[in-house]
SERO-4910 file (N, C-alpha, C, O; in steps of 0.05 Angstrom, whole numbers):
BEGIN
 pado doro    nc1    nc2    nc3   cac1   cac2   cac3    cc1    cc2    cc3    oc1    oc2    oc3
  Met    A   1322    786   1648   1303    765   1657   1314    745   1631   1314    753   1607
  Arg    A   1323    722   1640   1333    703   1619   1308    687   1611   1288    692   1623
  Ile    A   1309    671   1596   1287    659   1581   1294    630   1578   1316    631   1568
  Ser    A   1287    602   1582   1295    581   1581   1267    563   1578   1244    569   1584
  Gln    A   1277    539   1568   1252    530   1564   1235    526   1590   1211    523   1591
  Asp    A   1252    528   1609   1233    528   1636   1230    555   1637   1217    565   1654
  His    A   1261    536   1594   1270    562   1604   1234    590   1593   1235    614   1600
  Gly    A   1198    724   1591   1183    738   1581   1177    752   1600   1175    748   1624
  Pro    A   1175    763   1593   1190    778   1612   1160    788   1632   1145    806   1623
  His    A   1155    775   1656   1133    782   1676   1155    799   1689   1172    787   1702
  Gln    A   1157    827   1687   1176    839   1701   1168    847   1728   1184    849   1746
  Gly    A   1144    852   1730   1134    853   1759   1138    830   1780   1145    831   1803
  Gln    A   1132    809   1764   1134    785   1787   1163    784   1784   1172    780   1807
  Asp    A   1179    785   1770   1208    778   1769   1220    793   1791   1233    782   1809
  Ala    A   1212    823   1788   1229    840   1802   1231    834   1831   1248    846   1843
  Gly    A   1214    817   1844   1213    816   1867   1230    787   1877   1228    778   1900
  Arg    A   1246    777   1858   1253    754   1864   1283    753   1871   1297    770   1860
  Pro    A   1293    733   1891   1321    741   1898   1340    739   1875   1338    726   1854
  Ala    A   1359    755   1883   1382    760   1861   1388    731   1848   1388    728   1823
  Arg    A   1394    709   1866   1406    683   1859   1391    676   1837   1403    672   1816
  Gly    A   1363    674   1837   1350    657   1810   1333    680   1793   1315    675   1778
  Arg    A   1343    706   1799   1326    722   1778   1333    717   1747   1312    720   1734
  Ala    A   1353    712   1735   1358    703   1710   1342    677   1700   1330    674   1679
  Gly    A   1346    660   1720   1334    634   1711   1302    637   1709   1287    628   1691
  Ala    A   1294    654   1731   1265    654   1730   1250    667   1706   1229    660   1695
  Ala    A   1267    691   1699   1251    703   1673   1257    685   1651   1243    686   1631
  Leu    A   1279    666   1652   1276    648   1631   1254    630   1633   1242    627   1612
  Thr    A   1247    617   1652   1227    603   1657   1197    617   1649   1179    605   1637
  Val    A   1196    642   1656   1173    649   1653   1165    661   1626   1142    665   1619
  Leu    A   1188    667   1610   1183    675   1581   1171    649   1567   1149    651   1556
  Val    A   1184    629   1567   1178    601   1553   1154    596   1561   1136    593   1544
  Ala    A   1148    595   1590   1116    589   1599   1098    607   1587   1077    598   1576
  Leu    A   1103    633   1586   1084    650   1572   1080    645   1542   1059    648   1529
  Ala    A   1110    636   1531   1104    634   1502   1086    607   1496   1071    607   1477
  Leu    A   1089    585   1512   1073    565   1510   1047    569   1513   1031    558   1497
  Leu    A   1037    587   1533   1010    602   1539    997    610   1513    976    602   1503
  Leu    A   1015    628   1502   1002    650   1483    996    637   1459    980    644   1442
  Thr    A   1012    615   1457   1011    596   1434    997    571   1431    999    555   1413
  Gly    A    975    570   1462    960    553   1462    971    522   1472    954    504   1472
  Cys    A    992    518   1479   1008    496   1485    994    490   1519   1002    501   1539
  Gly    A    980    476   1518    970    472   1544    981    464   1572    966    462   1591
  Gly    A   1398    121   1468   1412    102   1479   1439    102   1479   1450     95   1458
  Gly    A   1453    109   1497   1478    120   1492   1504     97   1493   1515     88   1513
  Gly    A   1509     90   1471   1534     76   1475   1560     92   1461   1559    116   1454
  Asn    A   1580     77   1458   1604     96   1449   1600    101   1427   1607    124   1421
  Asp    A   1590     88   1407   1588     98   1376   1571    123   1376   1578    143   1364
  Ser    A   1547    120   1389   1525    145   1382   1538    168   1405   1530    190   1399
  Ala    A   1550    168   1422   1562    185   1435   1583    202   1417   1582    227   1417
  Ser    A   1598    188   1402   1617    204   1383   1606    215   1355   1621    225   1338
  Lys    A   1577    213   1351   1565    219   1325   1560    244   1332   1555    251   1355
  Pro    A   1562    263   1309   1553    288   1309   1515    288   1313   1500    272   1303
  Ala    A   1509    304   1326   1474    305   1329   1465    312   1304   1477    326   1288
  Lys    A   1438    301   1303   1419    299   1274   1409    328   1273   1406    337   1251
  Gly    A   1403    348   1298   1394    368   1294   1368    379   1309   1351    361   1312
  Ala    A   1363    398   1318   1335    401   1333   1305    390   1321   1284    385   1334
  Ser    A   1310    388   1296   1285    372   1283   1276    352   1296   1252    346   1296
  Asp    A   1295    337   1309   1292    314   1322   1282    318   1353   1273    300   1368
  Ala    A   1285    343   1358   1285    345   1388   1260    346   1399   1255    358   1419
  Asp    A   1240    330   1384   1209    332   1400   1215    305   1418   1196    297   1432
  Arg    A   1235    294   1418   1240    264   1427   1268    263   1450   1288    275   1443
  Val    A   1270    251   1471   1292    245   1479   1300    220   1479   1283    202   1479
  Glu    A   1329    215   1480   1343    192   1478   1349    177   1501   1373    177   1508
  Pro    A   1335    165   1513   1349    154   1544   1372    139   1540   1373    128   1518
  Leu    A   1390    136   1557   1414    114   1558   1400     90   1555   1378     85   1564
  Ala    A   1418     73   1539   1414     47   1538   1402     24   1559   1383      8   1556
  Ala    A   1423     29   1581   1414     11   1606   1398     20   1621   1398     45   1624
  Ala    A   1380      5   1634   1356     14   1647   1371     21   1682   1386      8   1696
  Pro    A   1360     41   1686   1374     48   1712   1368     27   1738   1348     12   1741
  Ala    A   1390     31   1755   1384      5   1779   1391     27   1804   1414     28   1813
  Pro    A   1372     44   1813   1378     65   1838   1387     49   1860   1381     26   1867
  Lys    A   1405     67   1871   1419     56   1899   1414     76   1917   1428     97   1918
  Leu    A   1390     70   1935   1372     89   1950   1374     76   1977   1376     51   1979
  Pro    A   1374     92   2000   1362    121   2002   1392    131   1997   1413    118   1998
  Val    A   1386    162   1990   1413    181   1987   1400    202   1999   1375    205   2001
  Thr    A   1423    222   2011   1413    249   2025   1433    265   2009   1457    261   2006
  Val    A   1416    287   2000   1434    303   1979   1425    338   1989   1407    345   2004
  Asp    A   1441    352   1978   1440    377   1982   1421    398   1964   1428    402   1941
  Ser    A   1400    411   1974   1382    424   1958   1396    449   1956   1411    455   1974
  Ala    A   1394    466   1934   1401    491   1925   1392    513   1943   1403    535   1944
  Asp    A   1366    505   1960   1358    528   1976   1365    517   2006   1349    521   2024
  Gly    A   1388    501   2011   1402    499   2038   1388    478   2052   1393    475   2076
  Lys    A   1371    463   2038   1363    435   2056   1374    415   2052   1386    413   2030
  Lys    A   1375    397   2067   1379    368   2063   1359    356   2054   1336    362   2062
  Val    A   1361    339   2037   1332    322   2022   1346    292   2019   1367    286   2007
  Thr    A   1331    275   2034   1334    244   2035   1315    235   2015   1292    245   2016
  Ile    A   1320    219   1999   1301    210   1976   1309    175   1978   1330    163   1973
  Asp    A   1283    165   1987   1283    134   1987   1271    117   1967   1274     93   1968
  Ser    A   1256    130   1945   1240    124   1927   1241    135   1909   1242    159   1912
  Thr    A   1240    123   1873   1239    137   1852   1216    125   1836   1216    122   1811
  Asp    A   1197    117   1852   1172    101   1842   1152    120   1824   1138    114   1805
  Arg    A   1156    145   1836   1139    169   1824   1144    192   1824   1133    205   1841
  Ile    A   1162    204   1806   1176    224   1800   1157    249   1787   1142    246   1767
  Val    A   1159    272   1801   1151    293   1789   1172    313   1786   1184    323   1806
  Pro    A   1179    320   1760   1198    344   1757   1184    367   1751   1165    366   1735
  Leu    A   1191    388   1762   1176    413   1757   1185    437   1738   1178    461   1740
  Thr    A   1202    425   1719   1211    445   1696   1214    418   1674   1217    394   1676
  Gly    A   1211    437   1653   1216    421   1628   1245    407   1622   1246    385   1612
  Ser    A   1267    423   1629   1295    416   1631   1297    393   1651   1306    371   1643
  Leu    A   1290    396   1677   1294    372   1693   1275    346   1684   1281    324   1692
  Ser    A   1253    350   1668   1241    328   1660   1259    316   1635   1258    292   1631
  Glu    A   1271    329   1623   1289    321   1600   1313    299   1613   1318    276   1606
  Ile    A   1324    314   1629   1342    295   1641   1338    273   1655   1354    255   1653
  Val    A   1314    270   1674   1298    245   1684   1295    227   1665   1301    204   1670
  Phe    A   1283    237   1639   1275    213   1622   1297    204   1606   1297    182   1594
  Thr    A   1316    221   1605   1344    215   1588   1356    193   1606   1368    174   1597
  Leu    A   1354    197   1629   1369    178   1650   1357    153   1647   1370    133   1652
  Gly    A   1331    150   1639   1318    126   1638   1293    122   1658   1282    100   1660
  Phe    A   1286    141   1672   1266    142   1691   1240    151   1672   1222    161   1686
  Gly    A   1234    150   1653   1207    159   1639   1184    147   1652   1164    160   1659
  Lys    A   1188    117   1654   1163    105   1665   1156    112   1689   1133    106   1697
  Gln    A   1175    127   1707   1171    132   1737   1154    156   1738   1135    161   1753
  Val    A   1164    172   1718   1154    204   1721   1119    202   1712   1109    192   1692
  Val    A   1104    215   1737   1078    220   1738   1063    239   1734   1038    239   1737
  Ala    A   1083    266   1726   1065    289   1715   1090    306   1700   1114    298   1700
  Arg    A   1080    330   1690   1099    347   1682   1094    374   1680   1071    381   1683
  Asp    A   1114    392   1676   1107    419   1675   1100    426   1649   1106    410   1632
  Ile    A   1087    451   1642   1077    462   1617   1096    462   1594   1090    463   1571
  Thr    A   1126    462   1606   1150    470   1585   1164    445   1579   1186    446   1568
  Ala    A   1150    415   1588   1162    396   1585   1149    387   1555   1129    372   1556
  Thr    A   1158    395   1532   1144    391   1507   1150    369   1488   1139    364   1467
  Phe    A   1172    355   1500   1180    326   1484   1161    305   1485   1149    298   1505
  Glu    A   1159    293   1463   1138    270   1453   1134    252   1479   1112    254   1490
  Gln    A   1153    235   1491   1149    224   1515   1134    230   1535   1120    213   1547
  Ala    A   1137    260   1542   1121    265   1566   1094    275   1558   1077    273   1576
  Glu    A   1088    285   1533   1062    298   1524   1038    285   1536   1017    298   1535
  Lys    A   1037    263   1546   1010    251   1553   1005    254   1586    984    249   1599
  Leu    A   1026    262   1592   1021    266   1620   1005    288   1640    998    309   1629
  Pro    A   1002    285   1659    982    314   1668    998    336   1679   1016    335   1694
  Val    A    987    356   1668   1010    379   1675    996    390   1702    973    392   1709
  Val    A   1023    397   1717   1013    403   1747   1022    434   1750   1022    443   1772
  Thr    A   1030    449   1728   1039    479   1729   1021    495   1711   1013    484   1690
  Arg    A   1012    522   1717   1002    535   1697   1021    558   1696   1029    568   1717
  Ala    A   1028    566   1672   1050    586   1663   1070    582   1682   1085    563   1678
  His    A   1077    597   1705   1105    594   1724   1099    579   1746   1115    565   1758
  Asp    A   1069    580   1754   1062    572   1780   1058    541   1784   1050    529   1764
  Val    A   1062    531   1801   1059    500   1813   1036    499   1830   1033    512   1850
  Ser    A   1019    480   1820    995    472   1832   1000    450   1856    997    426   1852
  Ala    A   1007    462   1881   1011    439   1899    991    416   1901    999    393   1904
  Glu    A    961    423   1900    946    404   1906    946    386   1880    943    363   1885
  Ser    A    949    391   1858    954    380   1834    978    356   1835    973    333   1828
  Val    A   1003    366   1847   1025    351   1851   1023    325   1877   1031    301   1877
  Leu    A   1011    338   1896   1004    317   1917    978    302   1909    973    285   1926
  Ser    A    965    302   1894    946    284   1883    957    259   1866    946    238   1860
  Leu    A    976    265   1862    991    241   1845   1009    227   1863   1023    208   1854
  Lys    A   1012    233   1888   1027    216   1909   1055    215   1898   1065    193   1893
  Pro    A   1066    233   1895   1099    228   1884   1112    218   1906   1102    217   1928
  Thr    A   1134    212   1901   1160    199   1921   1181    216   1921   1198    217   1940
  Val    A   1183    233   1896   1207    257   1894   1195    272   1879   1181    265   1860
  Val    A   1200    295   1885   1196    322   1867   1220    340   1863   1229    353   1881
  Leu    A   1230    340   1840   1249    359   1825   1240    390   1818   1225    397   1800
  Ala    A   1250    404   1832   1246    437   1822   1278    445   1820   1298    433   1827
  Asp    A   1274    470   1809   1298    490   1809   1286    521   1820   1262    529   1820
  Thr    A   1310    534   1831   1307    560   1844   1285    580   1828   1282    602   1837
  Thr    A   1273    573   1808   1259    590   1795   1225    581   1797   1205    592   1790
  Thr    A   1228    555   1811   1199    543   1812   1184    564   1837   1193    577   1855
  Gly    A   1159    560   1827   1144    577   1849   1110    566   1846   1100    548   1833
  Pro    A   1100    585   1863   1104    603   1882   1115    587   1908   1111    563   1910
  Ala    A   1129    602   1927   1144    594   1950   1120    574   1967   1127    552   1977
  Glu    A   1098    580   1968   1074    571   1984   1071    544   1972   1070    524   1987
  Ala    A   1071    541   1946   1067    516   1937   1094    493   1943   1089    470   1949
  Ile    A   1116    503   1940   1137    483   1948   1141    483   1978   1157    465   1985
  Asp    A   1132    499   1997   1124    488   2020   1107    470   2032   1111    454   2050
  Gln    A   1079    478   2016   1061    457   2023   1068    429   2012   1060    409   2024
  Ile    A   1083    426   1987   1093    400   1982   1109    388   2005   1105    366   2015
  Arg    A   1126    404   2010   1147    392   2035   1133    386   2056   1137    363   2063
  Ser    A   1115    400   2070   1101    402   2095   1083    376   2091   1075    366   2112
  Ala    A   1075    363   2067   1063    334   2065   1080    315   2066   1071    293   2062
  Gly    A   1111    317   2072   1130    298   2076   1138    289   2046   1147    267   2044
  Ile    A   1136    302   2027   1149    293   1999   1176    304   1999   1180    328   2003
  Pro    A   1198    285   1994   1222    298   1988   1221    312   1960   1211    303   1940
  Leu    A   1236    340   1964   1233    357   1943   1266    370   1942   1280    378   1961
  Leu    A   1271    369   1918   1302    372   1919   1300    394   1894   1293    388   1871
  Val    A   1309    426   1907   1312    447   1888   1342    447   1871   1363    443   1882
  Val    A   1341    451   1851   1367    447   1833   1373    476   1819   1355    489   1809
  Glu    A   1401    485   1821   1405    510   1809   1398    510   1779   1403    489   1767
  Pro    A   1388    529   1766   1385    529   1740   1407    533   1723   1429    543   1730
  Ala    A   1399    523   1696   1427    530   1676   1425    550   1669   1404    562   1666
  Lys    A   1451    561   1663   1450    589   1649   1471    588   1624   1475    608   1610
  Gly    A   1483    566   1620   1496    564   1596   1504    535   1596   1494    518   1610
  Leu    A   1527    532   1575   1540    497   1567   1547    491   1593   1541    470   1605
  Asp    A   1563    513   1604   1580    499   1627   1564    486   1647   1575    468   1660
  Asp    A   1536    493   1653   1515    482   1670   1506    455   1662   1493    443   1680
  Val    A   1509    440   1636   1498    419   1628   1511    397   1645   1494    385   1658
  Gly    A   1533    390   1648   1541    368   1665   1535    372   1693   1531    351   1705
  Arg    A   1533    395   1706   1528    400   1735   1505    392   1739   1504    379   1761
  Arg    A   1484    393   1726   1456    389   1731   1448    360   1726   1431    348   1740
  Ile    A   1461    349   1706   1458    318   1697   1473    305   1725   1461    286   1736
  Asp    A   1491    311   1732   1500    300   1758   1483    301   1783   1480    283   1800
  Thr    A   1471    328   1784   1458    331   1809   1435    312   1807   1435    295   1824
  Val    A   1415    310   1789   1398    299   1785   1400    269   1786   1383    254   1795
  Ala    A   1425    264   1775   1429    226   1779   1434    227   1802   1422    209   1813
  Glu    A   1448    241   1818   1456    233   1846   1433    231   1870   1431    217   1890
  Ala    A   1414    252   1856   1390    243   1870   1373    224   1866   1360    215   1885
  Leu    A   1371    217   1845   1355    189   1839   1367    168   1836   1357    149   1825
  Gly    A   1402    169   1850   1411    144   1860   1426    127   1842   1434    104   1845
  Val    A   1429    144   1818   1443    130   1796   1467    147   1787   1468    155   1763
  Pro    A   1486    154   1804   1510    174   1796   1525    163   1766   1531    177   1747
  Ala    A   1528    137   1768   1541    125   1745   1526    132   1718   1537    142   1698
  Ala    A   1497    125   1721   1486    138   1698   1487    168   1691   1483    176   1668
  Gly    A   1492    186   1710   1495    211   1701   1521    218   1693   1523    235   1675
  Thr    A   1546    204   1704   1574    204   1689   1570    198   1660   1577    215   1643
  Glu    A   1560    177   1652   1552    167   1629   1542    181   1608   1552    180   1585
  Leu    A   1516    198   1615   1500    217   1607   1518    239   1601   1519    245   1577
  Lys    A   1531    251   1617   1551    274   1615   1569    267   1593   1569    278   1571
  Lys    A   1580    254   1599   1601    242   1577   1588    243   1547   1600    251   1527
  Arg    A   1564    233   1547   1557    224   1521   1548    256   1510   1557    262   1487
  Thr    A   1535    274   1521   1527    296   1521   1550    316   1513   1547    333   1496
  Glu    A   1574    312   1528   1594    332   1520   1606    320   1494   1611    333   1473
  Ala    A   1610    295   1497   1622    287   1465   1604    296   1443   1617    308   1426
  Arg    A   1581    295   1439   1566    301   1418   1566    336   1417   1565    345   1394
  Ile    A   1567    348   1433   1570    373   1431   1598    382   1421   1602    403   1409
  Ala    A   1616    366   1427   1642    373   1411   1644    363   1386   1657    375   1369
  Ala    A   1630    338   1379   1630    333   1354   1617    355   1334   1626    361   1312
  Val    A   1590    368   1345   1583    387   1334   1598    407   1323   1598    415   1300
  Gln    A   1612    415   1345   1631    440   1337   1654    436   1320   1668    455   1313
  Lys    A   1660    409   1314   1676    405   1293   1667    407   1269   1683    410   1251
  Thr    A   1641    407   1265   1628    418   1234   1625    446   1228   1616    456   1207
  Ile    A   1635    460   1250   1631    488   1242   1652    499   1224   1675    497   1233
  Pro    A   1648    512   1198   1665    516   1176   1679    538   1194   1671    549   1214
  Asp    A   1705    542   1178   1725    565   1182   1713    588   1175   1695    587   1159
  His    A   1722    615   1187   1716    633   1176   1734    649   1158   1753    660   1167
  Ala    A   1728    651   1136   1751    653   1112   1762    680   1118   1786    687   1117
  Asp    A   1735    698   1127   1756    725   1129   1759    733   1157   1759    756   1164
  Gly    A   1761    710   1174   1770    711   1206   1743    727   1220   1742    728   1245
  Lys    A   1723    737   1204   1702    746   1222   1679    731   1230   1666    720   1212
  Lys    A   1671    728   1255   1651    711   1257   1620    725   1260   1617    747   1270
  Pro    A   1604    713   1253   1580    719   1241   1569    731   1271   1572    719   1292
  Arg    A   1557    756   1268   1541    769   1291   1510    764   1290   1497    771   1271
  Val    A   1498    750   1313   1475    742   1312   1462    756   1337   1476    760   1357
  Ala    A   1435    764   1337   1419    773   1357   1400    757   1365   1391    741   1349
  Phe    A   1392    756   1387   1374    737   1395   1350    757   1405   1351    775   1422
  Leu    A   1325    746   1387   1304    760   1398   1283    745   1408   1280    721   1403
  Tyr    A   1264    763   1428   1246    749   1436   1217    762   1428   1210    784   1437
  Leu    A   1204    750   1415   1179    757   1399   1154    745   1404   1152    722   1399
  Arg    A   1130    761   1417   1106    751   1412   1086    771   1398   1074    789   1410
  Gly    A   1083    766   1375   1068    787   1361   1041    795   1372   1034    818   1375
  Ser    A   1025    769   1380    999    774   1390   1000    789   1419    982    804   1425
  Ala    A   1021    785   1434   1022    800   1456   1039    830   1453   1044    843   1473
  Ser    A   1046    839   1428   1063    864   1427   1085    860   1440   1091    880   1452
  Val    A   1103    838   1443   1124    832   1461   1148    834   1440   1148    816   1424
  Tyr    A   1169    854   1437   1190    851   1417   1217    860   1434   1222    883   1440
  Leu    A   1232    839   1441   1255    842   1456   1278    834   1447   1278    815   1431
  Leu    A   1298    845   1454   1326    839   1440   1346    828   1463   1348    841   1484
  Gly    A   1357    811   1461   1374    797   1488   1397    809   1486   1408    817   1466
  Gly    A   1407    808   1513   1436    821   1524   1451    795   1535   1445    771   1532
  Ala    A   1474    809   1549   1489    787   1558   1475    771   1579   1488    752   1589
  Glu    A   1450    776   1587   1439    756   1607   1418    740   1602   1407    728   1620
  Ser    A   1412    738   1575   1391    729   1558   1388    692   1558   1368    679   1556
  Gly    A   1413    683   1561   1412    655   1567   1423    645   1537   1429    621   1534
  Ala    A   1425    662   1517   1432    652   1490   1457    652   1485   1468    636   1469
  Ser    A   1472    673   1499   1504    676   1486   1528    649   1487   1547    644   1471
  Ser    A   1519    634   1510   1535    604   1506   1532    591   1484   1551    582   1471
  Leu    A   1503    590   1476   1499    570   1453   1513    589   1427   1531    581   1413
  Leu    A   1504    610   1425   1520    626   1402   1548    627   1402   1558    628   1380
  Glu    A   1563    628   1423   1594    627   1423   1602    595   1410   1620    588   1394
  Ala    A   1583    579   1422   1589    550   1419   1590    544   1391   1602    525   1380
  Ala    A   1575    566   1377   1570    556   1347   1586    575   1333   1577    583   1311
  Gly    A   1604    582   1341   1622    598   1328   1616    624   1323   1632    635   1308
  Ala    A   1595    640   1334   1588    662   1328   1587    685   1354   1594    679   1377
  Val    A   1579    709   1349   1583    730   1368   1553    738   1377   1536    743   1360
  Asp    A   1548    738   1405   1525    751   1413   1524    782   1407   1536    798   1421
  Ala    A   1507    788   1383   1506    815   1379   1497    834   1398   1506    857   1401
  Gly    A   1476    822   1413   1468    842   1438   1486    847   1458   1491    869   1468
  Lys    A   1497    824   1464   1523    823   1485   1541    843   1478   1549    859   1495
  Thr    A   1549    845   1452   1573    857   1445   1569    884   1443   1586    902   1447
  Ser    A   1541    887   1433   1538    919   1432   1534    931   1455   1527    954   1454
  Gly    A   1536    916   1484   1537    936   1507   1511    922   1521   1511    932   1544
  Leu    A   1495    910   1520   1472    907   1530   1475    885   1551   1472    862   1545
  Lys    A   1482    894   1575   1487    877   1602   1469    862   1613   1474    839   1621
  Lys    A   1440    874   1616   1422    857   1622   1410    834   1609   1423    822   1593
  Asp    A   1383    824   1615   1376    800   1604   1362    809   1574   1370    800   1553
  Phe    A   1344    824   1577   1333    830   1551   1327    863   1551   1329    875   1572
  Thr    A   1319    880   1524   1318    901   1523   1293    908   1499   1293    897   1477
  Ala    A   1275    925   1505   1255    931   1484   1271    934   1458   1293    945   1461
  Ile    A   1265    927   1437   1275    927   1406   1270    955   1400   1247    963   1401
  Thr    A   1290    974   1394   1290   1000   1377   1309   1002   1357   1331    994   1362
  Ser    A   1304   1012   1335   1318   1021   1318   1350   1027   1323   1367   1021   1307
  Glu    A   1354   1038   1344   1379   1052   1355   1395   1023   1366   1418   1018   1361
  Ala    A   1381   1009   1379   1395    984   1392   1399    963   1370   1420    950   1371
  Leu    A   1384    960   1353   1392    943   1332   1409    952   1311   1418    935   1295
  Ala    A   1414    978   1307   1435    990   1292   1462    988   1303   1482    986   1289
  Lys    A   1463    987   1329   1483    986   1345   1492    956   1348   1515    949   1350
  Ala    A   1469    940   1348   1479    905   1348   1491    897   1320   1509    880   1319
  Ala    A   1481    908   1301   1481    906   1272   1485    873   1272   1507    863   1275
  Pro    A   1466    860   1270   1468    826   1268   1465    820   1238   1449    831   1223
  Asp    A   1482    800   1231   1487    789   1209   1462    768   1210   1449    769   1189
  Ala    A   1454    752   1227   1434    742   1227   1411    741   1253   1418    759   1268
  Ile    A   1392    730   1260   1378    738   1276   1368    705   1294   1354    690   1280
  Leu    A   1372    698   1314   1364    672   1330   1336    679   1336   1334    701   1347
  Leu    A   1312    664   1333   1286    666   1340   1275    635   1352   1282    614   1343
  Met    A   1258    638   1374   1242    612   1374   1220    616   1356   1209    636   1349
  Thr    A   1218    585   1350   1196    582   1323   1167    596   1329   1154    606   1311
  Lys    A   1161    595   1354   1135    608   1355   1136    636   1355   1117    651   1349
  Gly    A   1157    643   1362   1162    676   1362   1156    682   1332   1137    695   1324
  Phe    A   1178    671   1317   1181    672   1287   1150    677   1273   1143    697   1261
  Asp    A   1134    652   1278   1110    652   1276   1094    674   1276   1081    683   1257
  Ser    A   1096    684   1302   1069    702   1315   1072    727   1305   1055    745   1308
  Val    A   1091    731   1293   1095    760   1277   1092    757   1246   1094    777   1231
  Gly    A   1087    731   1238   1078    725   1210   1102    720   1189   1103    728   1166
  Gly    A   1122    705   1206   1148    703   1190   1165    720   1184   1170    740   1197
  Met    A   1178    710   1160   1200    733   1151   1185    758   1143   1195    779   1152
  Asp    A   1167    760   1130   1149    786   1119   1140    797   1147   1140    821   1144
  Gly    A   1134    792   1167   1125    806   1186   1148    812   1205   1147    833   1218
  Leu    A   1171    794   1206   1193    801   1219   1210    831   1211   1222    847   1225
  Val    A   1207    830   1185   1224    853   1172   1208    880   1176   1218    902   1173
  Lys    A   1184    876   1183   1168    904   1192   1170    915   1215   1160    936   1221
  Ile    A   1184    897   1230   1191    912   1263   1211    928   1254   1230    922   1240
  Pro    A   1203    957   1267   1220    977   1265   1250    968   1266   1256    954   1286
  Gly    A   1267    974   1250   1297    970   1253   1310    942   1241   1333    938   1235
  Ile    A   1289    926   1239   1301    899   1228   1308    900   1203   1331    892   1196
  Ala    A   1288    911   1183   1300    910   1155   1328    925   1145   1341    920   1125
  Glu    A   1334    946   1168   1359    958   1164   1380    941   1173   1402    948   1165
  Thr    A   1380    927   1184   1403    909   1195   1413    890   1173   1397    883   1155
  Pro    A   1443    879   1172   1448    862   1152   1431    839   1151   1425    828   1130
  Ala    A   1423    830   1175   1405    802   1175   1381    808   1164   1373    792   1147
  Gly    A   1369    827   1168   1344    837   1152   1344    839   1128   1326    831   1114
  Met    A   1372    854   1118   1368    858   1093   1375    830   1076   1369    828   1053
  Asp    A   1389    812   1090   1390    790   1079   1375    763   1083   1383    740   1078
  Arg    A   1349    771   1093   1329    759   1109   1339    728   1113   1330    708   1102
  Arg    A   1362    730   1136   1378    712   1150   1370    711   1176   1374    730   1192
  Val    A   1355    683   1182   1343    679   1213   1349    649   1215   1350    632   1197
  Val    A   1353    647   1244   1358    614   1252   1330    616   1274   1324    634   1289
  Thr    A   1317    592   1268   1297    587   1284   1300    559   1304   1313    541   1294
  Ile    A   1291    557   1324   1291    536   1344   1270    537   1356   1260    558   1365
  Asp    A   1259    504   1361   1238    502   1378   1237    517   1407   1258    516   1420
  Asp    A   1219    528   1417   1217    542   1444   1217    518   1463   1227    524   1485
  Gly    A   1211    497   1461   1211    480   1485   1240    462   1488   1241    441   1500
  Val    A   1264    475   1473   1285    463   1472   1311    481   1474   1333    475   1483
  Leu    A   1302    509   1460   1330    522   1457   1345    528   1476   1369    531   1472
  Leu    A   1333    531   1502   1353    545   1526   1349    519   1547   1351    526   1570
  Asn    A   1345    496   1544   1344    473   1567   1372    469   1577   1376    462   1601
  Tyr    A   1390    472   1561   1422    464   1569   1417    436   1582   1418    433   1607
  Gly    A   1411    415   1565   1415    389   1576   1418    373   1561   1434    380   1544
  Pro    A   1409    347   1557   1420    322   1543   1412    328   1513   1423    314   1496
  Arg    A   1394    347   1507   1391    351   1480   1405    376   1466   1403    381   1442
  Thr    A   1419    391   1483   1437    414   1472   1453    408   1448   1460    427   1435
  Asp    A   1460    383   1442   1479    381   1422   1458    385   1392   1464    398   1373
  Arg    A   1438    371   1395   1419    373   1371   1415    402   1370   1419    411   1347
  Val    A   1409    424   1391   1398    452   1389   1424    463   1371   1420    476   1350
  Leu    A   1447    457   1380   1470    466   1375   1475    462   1340   1480    479   1323
  Ala    A   1472    433   1335   1473    426   1310   1451    441   1288   1454    442   1264
  Asp    A   1434    449   1301   1408    452   1282   1420    487   1280   1421    497   1258
  Ile    A   1427    501   1302   1437    527   1298   1463    530   1276   1462    546   1257
  Val    A   1485    514   1280   1503    513   1260   1492    508   1233   1499    524   1215
  Glu    A   1477    488   1230   1466    483   1199   1451    504   1186   1451    509   1162
  Gln    A   1437    516   1204   1419    543   1194   1440    567   1189   1438    580   1168
  Leu    A   1460    574   1208   1472    594   1209   1493    598   1187   1500    621   1179
  Tyr    A   1503    575   1178   1521    571   1154   1509    559   1131   1524    552   1113
  Ala    A   1486    555   1129   1479    550   1105   1479    574   1082   1471    597   1086
  Lys    A   1487    564   1060   1487    583   1042   1458    605   1039   1435    597   1035
  Gly    A   1466    629   1041   1445    651   1042   1427    651   1072   1412    669   1079
  Gly    A   1433    631   1085   1416    636   1113   1390    625   1107   1380    624   1085
  Lys    A   1375    616   1130   1344    610   1129   1330    636   1120   1342    657   1124
  Gly    A   1309    636   1110   1289    656   1103   1295    669   1072   1281    688   1064
  Gln    A   1312    661   1060   1319    664   1031   1294    663   1012   1297    666    987
***
């Protein structure tokens, strides 16, 4: 079960999902669960070539400089096999936080009339919430009279999606992101649906250039050894302690940051595994990647090293952690360069964070 801002393991709920969306579904549920447990209710050429400032600024999105001028109607292919015709972008409802991020960054912020609970950036915070945890309220969506609704294959329940469509609302389903390679695809898909493919191309190029600029700042590994980083999903208040594997969603980011996903390389092939001393010893991480609220939920560094097995790892002994905001870590969208910049900054800081 992957975790994204959109993207916790609701294992019973997740187990019944089709294979095509299982990884993305868990990513969505984990972050939505995280938010509930913690009480969460301009691009020009110059800016495109500059390295990101880091995820400390990630509570805001940076729209493209030019206002969008949609060419509508458009008919696009939905990921669930349907054809969707969109003839108005006057009232947009994105049903995941990562889709909201793309819509706002393309310049449609004023047309967005609702948000998913995982849309945590500043420009969206005053919008009405039409989801609870992982579930969409069709009634809440329809009450806002949207002209287009954007979802992904992890959005549910299916009855809510059907109800929105039955009301005659154009609803496009987008394949979820699993890694950096999906960033451009999702931007293009949303931009095409909103009638601004050129803006999508511009945003995609800006995002890719900024990610590349961040990667140029990664220091050389003097000993030729890349740092091993374990991605942990923690919710102390719910006694949830998980170690990420190959399908956690973090591998792509860690590898882009010049690191090794310790869980993945230790042989954990699925999304998450309960933390054990044996699993941590095999992963042997030099650093630990955490969502900020997860780190806080166990009492910070002092609480983290009390989790069985953590203190015995190189990361635990060095008290070396990297923390990124829950609402942006695994979005794989226009702010991913800032996430990557923050990971690089913390990972390669002398002694690491938590000293």
